[in-house]
N, C-alpha and C positions, 0 to 999 in steps of 0.2 A: 490665733490671737487670744490672749487671756481676757477673761470677762471683766476683771477689775480694770485693765488698761482701756478696754472699750468704754466702760462707764466713765473713767477719768477723762478721756480725750473727746468724748462725744460732743460735737459742736462747741469745742473749747476756743476756737480761733475766730474772731471777727476780722474780716479782711479790710485792711486800711491802706490799700495801695496808693490812695490819693495823697497820703501824708509822708513826711520825711522819715527815713532817708530816701525812700523810693521816689516819691513825688511824681507819680505817673499822671498822665492826662486821664480825664474821665473815661474816654474811650478805651485807653489801654487797661485801666483798672477794671472796668466793667467786663471787658473781654477775658481778662485773666480770671476773674471771679467765676465767670460762666465755665471756662475750661477746667478750673479746679473742681467745680461741682460734678463734672463728668468723670473726674479721676477716681480710681478705686479708694483713695484716701479722702474723698470729698465729704465723708461723714464727719470729719473733724471740723469742717467749716460751719460757721454760724452766719451772722449778719454781714452785709455789705455796709461799711460805714461811710456816710456822706453828709457834708454840711447841708443845711436846709437851702442855702442860697444856690446850690448846684442841682437841686431836684428837678427844676424845669428842663435841664439838659438831658435827664434820663428818659424823658417822655418819648424821645425819638427812637428808643430801643424797645418800645412796647411790642412791635410786631415780632421782634426776635424772641422775646419772652413768650409770646402767645404761640409761636411756631414750635418752640421747645416745650411748651406746656409747663412753664416754670413760673412760680410766683416769687418775685424778688423780695427777699427778707431784708429790711433796712433798719439800721440804728442811725439816727440823725443827730447832728450837732447844731442846735439853735445858736443864734447870735447872742452875744453877752453884753453886759453893761456894768457900770461901776456902782449904781445905786438901785434900790428896789423899784422906784418909779420908772426909770429908763429901762430897766430889765424887762418889766412887764410890757412897756410900750414896744420894745424890740420884738418881744415874743408875739405881740398882737400882729405885727407884720408877717412874722414867720408862719403864724396860723393861717393867714390868707394864702400863703404859698403852699402850705401843706394841704389845705382844702382843695385848691385848684389841682395840685398834683394827683391827689387820690381820686378825684372825679375823672380826670383825663386818663389815668392809668387803669381805671376800673378795678379788676381783680388781678392785674398783672404785677402789682407790688403791694406789700403790706409793711407798715411801720409799726414795729413792736417795742422799740426802745428809744429813749432820748438821753443824750449825754450833755449835761449842762456844765459850763464853767462858772465857778463861784469865786469872785475876787474877795480879797481880804476886806476891802472897803464895803462890799455888799454884806459881808458877814457881820460887820460892826455897825451897819446903818440902823440907827435908832429913830430916824425921822419919819419913817413911813409905816412899816408894819413888821411883826416878827417874821423870821425867815420861813418857818413852817406854814405861815399863812400865804406867803408868796408861792410856796410849793403847791398849796391847795388851789390857788388861782391858776397856776400853770396846768395842773392836773385837770381842772374843770374845763379849761379851754381845749385841751387835747381830746377830752371825751366828747365835746361838742362837735368835733369834726368826724366822729364815728370811730375813734380809736378807743375801745372800751377797756382793755386790760393792758395799758402801757407799763413798761418798766422805766423808771426814772433814775438816772445815775448822776451824782453831783461830784465834780472834781474841784477841789480847793486849789486855787492859784498858789504856787509855791513861792513863798517869800522867806525872809530870814527867820521869821518866827511862826511859820505856817503850822508847824506841828502843835503849837500851843492852841490853835484854833480847831484842830481836828475834833476834839471832844465836844465843842460847841456844835459843830456841823453834824456830828453823829447824833447828838441829842435832838436836834431839830428834825433830822430825818426820822428818827425813832418816833417822835411825837406826831409827825405827819402820817406815818404808817398806822399808828394807833387810832388817830382820828378817822382815817379811811375805814379801818376795820370796824370800829365802834359804830360808824354810820352806815355800814354795809355797802360802801361804794365799790367794794372789790371782793371777789370770792377768795383771792389769795391773801395770805396773812401779811405779806410784805410786797409793797409796790416800789419802794425806793431804796437806794443804797449809795454806797461810796464808790467812786472810781479813783484808782491810784495809779499815778504815772511812775513807772519803774525804770525809766531811762530816757535816752535821747541821743543826740549826735555828738555830745561832748561830755567829759567826765563829770562835770558839775550837775548834769541832768540826772545822774543816777543817785537815788536816795541811799544812804548807808543802811545796812541790814537792821540797825536799831530802829530806824524810822519805819521801815516796813513792818517790823514786829509790833511796834506800838499801834500802828494803824489797824493791823489785823486783830490785835487784842481789843481795841475799841469797837470794831465792827462785830466781832463774835460776841462780846459782852452784851451788846445792844441787840444782837440778832437781826441785823439789817443786811441787805444784799451787798455783795462785793463783786467788783470787776476790776480789771487792770488794763493798762495800755503801755505801749512803748518799752523797748529794751529787753523784751522777753523772746528773742528769736531762737534761743537754745534751751534745751531741757534743764541743764544743771549749771549752777554758778561756776564761773571760770574767768580767767584773765583774758581780755581781748586785746590783742596786740595792735589793732588798727586805731583804737582810741586810747590805748594805754590805761585801761581801767578794768576793774572787776565788773562783770555783767551778771545780773541775776538770772536764775533759771525758772522756767515756768513749772517744772516739777517742784522746785523749792517753794515758790509762792503759793501754788494751788494745793499742794499737799499740806502745807502749813495752814492754809485757810480751812481745808476740809477737816483736818484733825483738830484744829482749834475750835471750830463750831461744834464738832461731835464730842470731843474728849475734854473740852474746856481747858486747853493748855495754858500754862502761865506764859508771861511775856518772855522769860528766859528759854522756855521750851520751844516757843515759836522761833526765837532767835537762832537756836541750834539748827532748826530746819532750814532757815533762810541762808545760813552760812555753809551748809553742806556742799562739798565739792566732789564727792564720790558718787557717781551714778549707780554703783552697785548697792547703795544703801536704800534706794527706792525700788522696792520689790513688788512685782505684779504677778499674781497667779489667778487661776480660775476662782479660787475661794476667797481671796482677799488682796488688798493692797496693804503693805506694811512698811513702816520706817522705825527701826530700832525698838520694836516691841509694841508700838501703836499700830492698830489694825482697823481696816474698814472693809466690809463686804461689798461686793458689786451693788447690791440693792441699797446699801447705806450711802455709797458714793452717788448713785443715781438720785436718791432723795435729796441729798445735800446739794447736788448740782442744780436740781430743780428749784429748791427752796431758798438757797443762800448764795452759793458760789457759782457765778455765771460764766464769764469768758474773759479773754483779753484781746485787745486790738493789736494787730501786727501787719506791717506793710509787706511782710514776706510770708509766703506759705511754703516755699521750697526749702528754706533753711530749717525750720522745725521738722519738716517731713524727712529731710536727708539725715538729720541727727537721729531721729527715731529709727530709721532704717539701719544706721550704723550700730545702734544699741540692740538691734535684733528684735525690736518691738513691732516694726512694720515691715512688710515685704515691698519689693520694688513696685 
């Protein structure tokens, strides 16, 4: 296995078996996640994604985790709301659930990331407080239950004009990160970032390449965290016959992100990467990863993955793995 490929894929996939199209029960998703961790390719897995409301149901699996000497790594989805006041009230209830869960699970589970949904109404709510102040309140409540270095990701609800609001959200996230760093609340330079939905169960759920490139341009320019979700079951962009639509590839999105952050790519250069349909253009060696002249060493990839470019949520682990085997990058 090439060193650059290992660095690229290390803990790249958050397992989202609870969500469509898989829609597994909690028991099914949990058991699959445990079995995948025992697999030789388990190093590709990162968090188990779970809504806060389902955390109490995970407590019954504590003995299994203890017997296996495993600490369950979680990224959780809090409840959402349409305005700032209701948003914070909803999270107040979530915090009580989080505190109870962590106390009862002891060290069998750790929550290291939060994935918040941001509605367009919340983004434009001027009646309560600026959005970065809402983020600061959320962060403080999280720290109060003992989660000291959380990662916070914010996904903007997709509406007709959602892309016009991305710049506003990125600015608010950047301001939030700066305030935390200036006040030494975190040892990391960046605590928060953007979460981008790259697909779904129908063609209209897939953002066109131009939208992905604009989002990555905004995130890399502001140097905030980036993660993705949905629609990235396969490495390279291709036409999917079952939904009759083009599907984005995780090689495309994440190589574009890595190269954009490191080489300061233009929007058009990012777009070229997002549109690439030839897997042979993504080259992994022990010395570097390259795409048409742009290169990254394994150590550079590792640093970028730690500092900026996180992971993507997928309800399938088998499909990405099978494709990587077919490309000769993984063994059976």
